[in-house]
Residue, then its C-alpha position, 0 to 999 in steps of 0.5 A: m442157904y437158909a437158916v431156921i431160927f428157934h427162939a423159945e421161952i423155957a418152961q423146964l428142960d429135963d434129961e428126956y429133953f437133952a437126949a431128944a435134942k441130941q438125937l434130933r440134931e444128929l438126925a437132921m445133920t446125917q439124913y436131912g441135909c442140915l449143914d450146921f446147928v448152934a444153940t444156947s440158952e440164957g436164963s429162961r431163954e433159948i435160941a437155936i439156929s440151923y442152916w440148910p441148903s434149901l427150903d425143900h431140905i427144911k420142908h422134909w425135916q419138918q415132916n419127920a415123925e421124930h421131929l413132930q413128936a419132939q415139937q408136941q413134947g416141947r409144947a406140952r412140957w419143955y417150952k412156955s412159948y416159942k417162935v420159928e423164923v425161916v430166913e434166906l442168908l444173903r451174905s456171910y463173912r468170915h475172918 
């Protein structure tokens, strides 16, 4: 399993952002194999973690036209800066 970790410094989030985020989350989970998605923000920082069964699933998601358009909006309007990390999950514990 893989995780995509999105770290961002928020510029300004508006109603269009929240609508796009909701739509993209649903699309990733229903059509691209995303297993889980968790996001939170504090002050001007946001972090989102999505979980995927394979690197191919992530690759296909990265190529989605709506996702690419949202990334452009993110760079232009919603975020001052961001970074993305793709990591392989080696262990998972649950209690």
